[in-house]
C-alpha positions in Angstrom: -8.8 -11.3 2.6 -6.9 -8.3 2.2 -5.2 -8.9 -1.1 -7.5 -11.3 -2.8 -10.8 -8.8 -2.6 -10.7 -6.1 -5.5 -12.0 -2.8 -4.4 -15.1 -2.5 -6.7 -18.7 -0.7 -5.9 -20.1 -3.7 -4.2 -17.4 -4.4 -1.8 -17.3 -0.8 -0.5 -21.3 -0.8 0.3 -20.1 -3.8 2.3 -20.4 -2.7 5.8 -19.1 -6.4 6.8 -16.3 -6.6 4.5 -14.5 -3.4 5.2 -15.1 -4.4 8.8 -12.8 -7.7 8.2 -10.7 -5.6 6.1 -9.9 -3.4 8.9 -9.9 -6.3 11.8 -7.1 -8.2 9.7 -5.3 -5.2 9.2 -5.1 -4.1 12.7 -4.1 -8.3 13.3 -1.3 -7.9 10.9 -0.1 -4.8 12.3 -0.4 -5.9 15.4 1.8 -9.2 14.4 4.6 -6.8 12.3 5.2 -4.5 15.8 5.7 -8.1 17.5 7.9 -8.9 14.7 9.6 -6.1 12.9 9.0 -3.3 14.9 9.5 0.0 13.9 9.0 2.0 10.4 9.4 -0.6 7.7 7.9 -1.0 4.5 5.3 -4.0 4.9 4.3 -1.5 7.9 3.6 1.4 5.8 1.5 -1.5 3.2 -0.9 -2.6 6.1 -1.2 0.7 7.1 -2.6 1.9 4.2 -4.7 -1.4 4.2 -5.9 -0.4 7.1 -6.8 3.1 6.3 -8.7 2.7 3.3 -11.2 0.3 4.5 -11.5 3.1 7.4 -12.3 5.8 5.1 -14.9 3.9 3.2 -16.6 3.1 6.4 -16.8 6.5 7.0 -17.9 7.6 4.0 -20.7 5.3 4.3 -21.2 6.4 7.7 -21.8 9.4 6.4 -24.2 8.5 3.4 -26.2 6.6 5.8 -26.2 9.5 8.6 -25.0 7.3 11.7 -21.9 10.8 11.4 -22.0 14.1 11.4 -20.1 16.0 8.6 -17.4 17.2 11.3 -16.8 13.9 12.2 -16.6 12.8 9.1 -14.1 15.6 8.4 -11.7 14.5 11.4 -11.8 10.6 10.6 -10.3 12.1 7.0 -8.0 14.7 8.5 -6.4 11.8 10.4 -6.6 8.9 7.2 -4.7 11.9 5.3 -2.1 11.7 8.2 -1.9 7.9 8.5 -1.7 8.0 4.4 1.5 10.3 4.5 2.8 8.4 7.5 2.7 5.3 5.9 4.1 6.4 2.0 7.2 8.0 3.5 8.1 4.4 5.2 7.1 3.0 2.0 9.0 5.5 -0.1 12.2 5.1 1.7 12.7 2.1 0.2 13.3 1.5 -3.5 11.6 -0.9 -5.9 12.9 -1.6 -9.2 9.9 -1.4 -11.6 8.5 -4.0 -14.1 9.5 -1.9 -17.0 13.0 -1.8 -15.4 13.3 -5.0 -14.8 12.5 -5.7 -18.5 14.7 -2.7 -19.9 17.6 -4.7 -17.8 16.6 -8.5 -18.7 16.7 -7.3 -22.3 20.0 -5.5 -21.8 21.9 -8.5 -19.9 21.0 -10.5 -23.1 22.1 -8.5 -26.3 25.3 -8.1 -23.9 25.8 -11.3 -23.5 25.6 -12.2 -27.2 27.7 -9.6 -27.8 30.1 -10.9 -25.0 30.1 -7.5 -23.1 30.6 -7.9 -18.7 29.3 -5.0 -17.2 27.2 -3.9 -14.4 23.7 -3.4 -15.3 22.8 -2.7 -11.8 23.8 0.9 -12.5 21.6 0.9 -15.2 18.6 -0.2 -13.6 16.2 2.8 -13.2 14.5 2.5 -9.8 10.9 3.7 -9.1 9.3 4.9 -6.2 6.0 3.1 -5.3 
């Protein structure tokens, strides 16, 4: 449910869907804390998956007058801190972008045709996620 749902206007207004996404993200985070404790990339990803629907719920609550502006701003502030921490976890790992992978494969093919034996890993541009 976390990955197969595309966020659109209807899904961010559906309280039940947002609550379910928060619940699923919490379950995954609890599991990750037991299996692989610490600040891992996967933990950062699921912190973001937990954060997004919580923000949408806070906006929905404000729009429906369930909470006041002060509470909403405190939720917004907390969400910013969670996002910053999650991005720091994700940012500590370098990932290969799809464009960089295509460039590497093209170069490998060209070099195979020319008979050159070089390490392409050094030339592979890395992207931050």
